[in-house]
C-alpha positions as CSV (number, residue, x, y, z in Angstrom):
1,M,37.8,-36.2,28.3
2,E,37.7,-38.3,31.5
3,K,39.6,-41.1,29.7
4,L,42.4,-38.7,28.8
5,R,42.5,-37.5,32.4
6,R,42.8,-41.0,33.7
7,V,45.6,-41.9,31.3
8,L,47.6,-38.6,32.0
9,S,47.1,-39.0,35.7
10,G,48.3,-42.6,35.7
11,Q,45.1,-44.2,36.7
12,D,44.6,-47.5,34.8
13,D,41.7,-49.8,34.8
14,E,43.9,-52.4,36.2
15,E,44.0,-53.2,39.8
16,Q,47.1,-52.0,41.6
17,G,48.8,-53.5,44.6
18,L,48.9,-51.7,47.9
19,T,52.5,-50.7,47.5
20,S,51.8,-49.2,44.1
21,Q,48.8,-47.3,45.3
22,V,50.8,-45.9,48.3
23,L,53.8,-44.8,46.0
24,D,51.5,-43.4,43.3
25,A,49.2,-41.6,45.7
26,S,49.2,-37.9,45.2
27,T,47.1,-35.0,46.4
28,L,47.8,-33.1,43.2
29,S,44.7,-32.2,41.1
30,F,44.8,-32.8,37.4
31,N,45.3,-29.1,36.6
32,T,48.1,-28.9,39.1
33,R,49.8,-31.9,37.5
34,L,49.5,-30.3,34.1
35,K,50.9,-27.0,35.3
36,W,53.9,-28.7,36.9
37,F,54.4,-30.8,33.9
38,A,54.6,-27.6,31.8
39,I,56.8,-25.8,34.3
40,C,59.2,-28.7,34.4
41,F,59.3,-29.3,30.7
42,V,59.7,-25.6,29.9
43,S,62.5,-25.2,32.4
44,G,64.2,-28.3,30.9
45,V,64.1,-26.8,27.4
46,F,65.3,-23.4,28.9
47,F,68.2,-25.1,30.8
48,S,69.2,-27.0,27.5
49,L,69.1,-23.9,25.4
50,L,71.0,-21.9,28.2
51,G,73.7,-24.7,28.2
52,T,73.9,-24.5,24.4
53,G,74.5,-20.7,24.6
54,L,77.1,-21.1,27.3
55,L,79.1,-23.6,25.1
56,W,80.5,-20.7,23.1
57,L,82.0,-18.9,26.1
58,P,85.6,-19.6,26.9
59,G,85.7,-22.6,29.1
60,G,81.9,-23.0,28.8
61,I,82.1,-26.7,28.1
62,K,81.5,-27.4,31.9
63,L,78.5,-25.1,32.1
64,F,77.1,-26.5,28.8
65,A,77.4,-30.1,30.1
66,V,75.8,-29.3,33.3
67,F,73.0,-27.2,32.0
68,Y,72.3,-29.4,29.0
69,T,72.1,-32.5,31.2
70,L,70.1,-30.8,33.8
71,G,67.7,-29.7,31.1
72,N,67.2,-33.2,29.8
73,I,66.7,-34.6,33.3
74,S,64.1,-31.9,34.0
75,A,62.3,-32.6,30.7
76,L,62.3,-36.3,31.5
77,A,61.2,-35.8,35.1
78,S,58.3,-33.7,33.9
79,T,56.4,-36.7,32.8
80,C,56.3,-37.9,36.4
81,F,53.7,-35.3,37.0
82,L,51.4,-36.8,34.3
83,M,51.8,-40.5,35.1
84,G,53.3,-40.6,38.6
85,P,56.9,-41.4,39.4
86,V,56.4,-45.2,39.9
87,K,54.5,-45.6,36.7
88,Q,57.0,-43.5,34.8
89,L,60.0,-45.7,36.1
90,K,58.1,-48.9,35.2
91,K,57.5,-47.5,31.7
92,M,61.1,-46.4,31.3
93,F,62.4,-49.9,32.0
94,E,60.0,-51.9,29.9
95,T,61.7,-54.1,27.4
96,T,60.9,-51.8,24.4
97,R,62.5,-48.9,26.2
98,L,65.3,-50.6,28.2
99,F,68.1,-50.1,25.8
100,A,67.3,-46.5,25.1
101,T,66.9,-45.8,28.8
102,V,70.2,-47.3,29.9
103,I,72.0,-45.5,27.0
104,M,70.3,-42.2,28.0
105,L,71.2,-42.5,31.7
106,L,74.7,-43.6,30.9
107,C,75.1,-40.5,28.6
108,F,73.9,-38.2,31.4
109,V,76.6,-39.6,33.7
110,F,79.3,-39.7,31.0
111,T,78.6,-36.2,29.8
112,L,79.1,-34.8,33.3
113,C,82.2,-36.9,33.9
114,A,83.8,-35.9,30.6
115,A,83.2,-32.3,31.2
116,L,83.8,-31.9,34.9
117,W,86.4,-34.5,35.9
118,W,88.1,-35.8,32.6
119,H,88.3,-32.4,31.0
120,K,87.7,-33.7,27.6
121,R,85.7,-31.2,25.4
122,A,85.3,-33.5,22.4
123,L,84.1,-36.4,24.5
124,A,81.6,-34.2,26.4
125,L,80.2,-33.0,23.1
126,L,80.0,-36.5,21.8
127,F,78.1,-37.7,24.9
128,C,75.7,-34.7,24.5
129,I,75.0,-35.7,21.0
130,L,74.4,-39.4,22.2
131,Q,72.3,-37.9,25.0
132,F,70.1,-36.2,22.4
133,L,69.9,-39.3,20.2
134,S,69.0,-41.6,23.0
135,M,66.4,-39.1,24.4
136,T,64.9,-38.9,20.9
137,W,64.8,-42.7,20.5
138,Y,63.3,-43.0,24.0
139,S,60.6,-40.4,23.2
140,L,59.7,-42.1,19.9
141,S,59.0,-45.3,21.8
142,Y,55.8,-43.7,23.2
143,I,54.5,-43.1,19.7
144,P,53.1,-46.1,17.9
145,Y,55.1,-47.1,14.8
146,A,57.4,-44.0,15.2
147,R,60.5,-46.0,15.5
148,D,59.7,-48.1,12.6
149,A,59.0,-45.0,10.5
150,V,62.4,-43.5,11.5
151,I,64.2,-46.8,10.7
152,K,62.6,-47.0,7.2
153,C,63.3,-43.3,6.5
154,C,67.0,-43.7,7.5
155,S,67.4,-47.0,5.5
156,S,65.9,-45.4,2.5
157,L,68.2,-42.4,2.8
158,L,71.2,-44.7,3.2
159,S,70.4,-46.9,0.2
């Protein structure tokens, strides 16, 4: 159980530099971190579902884009409570996740731009779909061999 706590709280066996220690320092207990992770994650799911429900209202594409993107950002930020923000950012931009992270962040921005400034409903929906796919691909990178399994499954379906 102690090893699980160390992993979830972002404490590695490796030595950290002074800057990393200062930036990762937190006075939150393990239980508080878990509670805020759950609150952030659940609110992210709630905002995404709320945005999806608002899509069907007249002119709801703007609200959909804002709430769906806010929900995804909240769900993504929830992991900062488990690992710490610096470690989360380091993991996001590792070479195995770099492509998915960049696509995901671009989709966040483009979704909001398409809905709020460009007023392109179809483009906003396309970016939301890409947002979902990039978030899924990003999340799968944390599960060993999950990406390989998805690739094999999709290639077997296509052939």
